[in-house]
C-alpha positions as CSV (number, residue, x, y, z in Angstrom):
1,M,0.0,0.0,0.0
2,K,1.3,3.5,-0.8
3,Y,1.1,6.3,1.8
4,D,1.3,10.0,1.3
5,H,2.0,10.8,5.0
6,L,3.5,9.3,8.1
7,L,1.7,8.9,11.5
8,L,4.4,9.9,13.9
9,L,4.2,9.1,17.6
10,I,6.9,10.4,20.0
11,L,6.8,9.0,23.5
12,T,8.9,9.4,26.7
13,P,8.5,7.1,29.7
14,E,6.4,9.9,31.3
15,K,4.2,11.2,28.5
16,E,3.2,11.4,24.9
17,V,5.1,14.3,23.3
18,F,3.6,14.3,19.8
19,R,1.1,12.3,17.8
20,G,0.1,13.4,14.3
21,N,0.5,13.2,10.5
22,V,3.9,14.4,9.2
23,S,5.5,14.4,5.7
24,S,8.9,13.4,6.9
25,V,11.0,12.8,10.1
26,T,14.8,13.0,10.5
27,L,16.3,11.0,13.4
28,P,19.7,10.9,15.1
29,G,20.4,7.2,14.5
30,S,23.3,5.6,16.4
31,K,25.0,5.0,13.1
32,G,24.2,8.5,11.8
33,R,21.3,10.7,11.0
34,F,18.6,9.4,8.6
35,Q,15.3,10.5,7.2
36,V,12.0,8.6,7.0
37,L,9.6,9.5,4.2
38,P,6.2,7.9,3.3
39,N,6.6,4.3,2.0
40,H,9.9,3.8,3.9
41,A,11.0,0.2,4.4
42,P,10.3,-1.3,7.8
43,L,13.1,-0.8,10.3
44,I,14.1,-0.6,14.0
45,S,17.0,1.6,15.0
46,S,18.6,2.9,18.2
47,L,18.9,6.6,18.6
48,Q,21.7,8.7,20.1
49,E,21.6,12.2,21.4
50,G,20.5,14.8,18.8
51,D,17.5,16.4,17.2
52,V,14.3,14.7,15.9
53,V,13.1,17.0,13.2
54,Y,9.6,16.5,11.7
55,V,7.6,18.4,9.1
56,V,3.9,19.2,9.8
57,G,2.3,21.0,6.8
58,D,4.9,23.7,6.0
59,A,6.3,23.9,9.6
60,E,9.4,22.2,10.8
61,Q,9.4,21.1,14.4
62,T,12.4,19.9,16.5
63,I,12.7,17.9,19.7
64,H,16.1,17.3,21.3
65,V,16.5,13.8,22.6
66,R,19.2,12.0,24.7
67,T,18.6,8.4,23.7
68,G,15.9,6.1,22.5
69,F,14.8,3.9,19.6
70,V,12.5,4.1,16.6
71,E,10.3,1.6,14.8
72,V,9.0,2.2,11.2
73,N,6.2,0.0,10.0
74,G,4.0,1.0,7.1
75,E,2.8,4.5,7.7
76,N,3.6,4.3,11.5
77,V,6.8,5.8,13.0
78,N,7.0,5.1,16.7
79,V,9.7,6.9,18.6
80,C,10.5,6.1,22.2
81,V,13.0,8.5,23.8
82,E,14.4,10.1,26.9
83,L,14.5,13.9,26.7
């Protein structure tokens, strides 16, 4: 199935930080920064300290994270982090 957006969920152990449709998300992977666009291949990756940058409409949003992991599956991008 082809998607034209991603459903991004950013969670910490304490709360939900963001849930919504985005056009892209860039993450600080432990092997380097990478970008997820709609129809990305499934993956799981650990994250290192850096910025998670996501695009909602025409606005770019940034959240600084210390560590965490991401799971990409279909249109879903689930990010579990410590801030």
